[in-house]
C-alpha positions in Angstrom: -9.8 -3.1 34.9 -11.0 -0.6 32.3 -9.3 0.4 29.2 -8.3 -1.1 25.9 -5.5 -3.5 25.3 -3.6 -2.3 22.2 -1.2 -5.2 21.1 -0.7 -3.9 17.6 1.4 -0.9 16.7 0.8 -0.1 13.1 3.2 2.0 11.1 2.3 4.2 8.3 4.3 5.3 5.3 3.6 7.9 2.6 4.1 7.0 -1.0 4.1 10.0 -3.2 2.8 10.2 -6.7 4.9 8.8 -9.6 6.8 6.3 -7.4 8.2 3.1 -8.8 8.3 0.0 -6.6 8.7 1.9 -3.3 9.5 -0.5 -0.5 7.3 -0.3 2.6 9.5 -0.1 5.7 13.2 0.6 5.7 14.1 -2.8 4.2 10.9 -4.8 4.1 10.8 -8.5 4.6 8.9 -11.7 4.5 6.2 -11.6 7.1 5.5 -7.8 6.9 1.8 -7.1 7.4 -0.1 -4.8 5.1 -3.3 -3.7 6.8 -4.7 -0.9 4.6 -3.9 1.5 1.7 -5.5 5.0 1.8 -5.3 6.3 -1.8 -5.9 9.9 -2.6 -6.7 10.3 -6.3 -6.4 13.7 -7.8 -6.6 12.6 -11.5 -8.3 9.4 -12.4 -6.6 9.0 -15.8 -3.2 8.7 -14.0 -4.4 7.4 -10.7 -3.1 3.8 -10.9 -1.8 2.0 -7.8 0.0 -1.4 -8.0 1.1 -3.4 -5.0 3.7 -6.2 -5.2 4.7 -8.9 -2.7 8.4 -9.2 -2.9 9.6 -9.9 -6.5 6.2 -9.8 -8.0 6.1 -13.6 -8.5 4.6 -14.2 -5.1 1.2 -14.4 -3.6 0.1 -11.0 -4.6 0.8 -8.7 -7.6 -2.3 -6.6 -7.9 -3.6 -3.4 -9.5 -5.4 -1.7 -6.7 -6.7 1.2 -8.7 -6.6 1.3 -12.5 -5.5 4.3 -14.5 -8.8 5.3 -15.9 -10.8 8.5 -16.6 -13.8 6.7 -15.0 -12.0 6.7 -11.6 -13.5 9.6 -9.6 -11.0 11.8 -7.7 -11.3 11.2 -4.0 -10.0 9.1 -1.2 -10.2 5.3 -1.4 -9.6 3.0 1.7 -8.6 -0.5 0.6 -8.3 -3.2 3.2 -5.6 -5.9 2.6 -4.9 -7.7 5.9 -2.2 -9.7 4.2 1.2 -11.0 5.2 4.1 -10.8 2.6 5.2 -14.3 1.5 8.1 -13.3 -0.7 9.7 -10.1 0.6 9.0 -6.4 1.0 5.7 -5.0 0.0 6.3 -2.5 -2.9 4.0 0.1 -4.2 4.0 1.8 -7.6 1.9 5.0 -8.0 0.8 7.0 -11.1 1.1 10.7 -11.4 -2.5 11.3 -10.2 -2.5 9.5 -6.8 -0.6 9.3 -3.5 -0.9 6.5 -0.9 -0.7 6.2 2.8 0.2 2.6 3.6 -0.7 1.2 7.1 0.8 -2.0 8.5 3.7 -3.5 10.3 6.8 -3.2 8.2 10.4 -4.2 8.8 12.7 -1.4 9.9 
């Protein structure tokens, strides 16, 4: 038998610039899988991206990209391959960046 078995069906969600704690998925939940963030930076000084697992006291609260003039505008692919332990994944973006989140999120 030829072909490729594709057991995973990743979702993707756009997070616009200047968003505050946008939930990935309709509701998000414990067990949601975050595969990758694709960050498009247009202005490094305001290109910060912060990802939070649930309430922010969980396994991951992380500044993915800092707001810094030294961040060069461009596209950054950041692998996570992490499962949420405390609730919905939430992303906050600065005015100089937008994000495409890829994973399996609760609808």
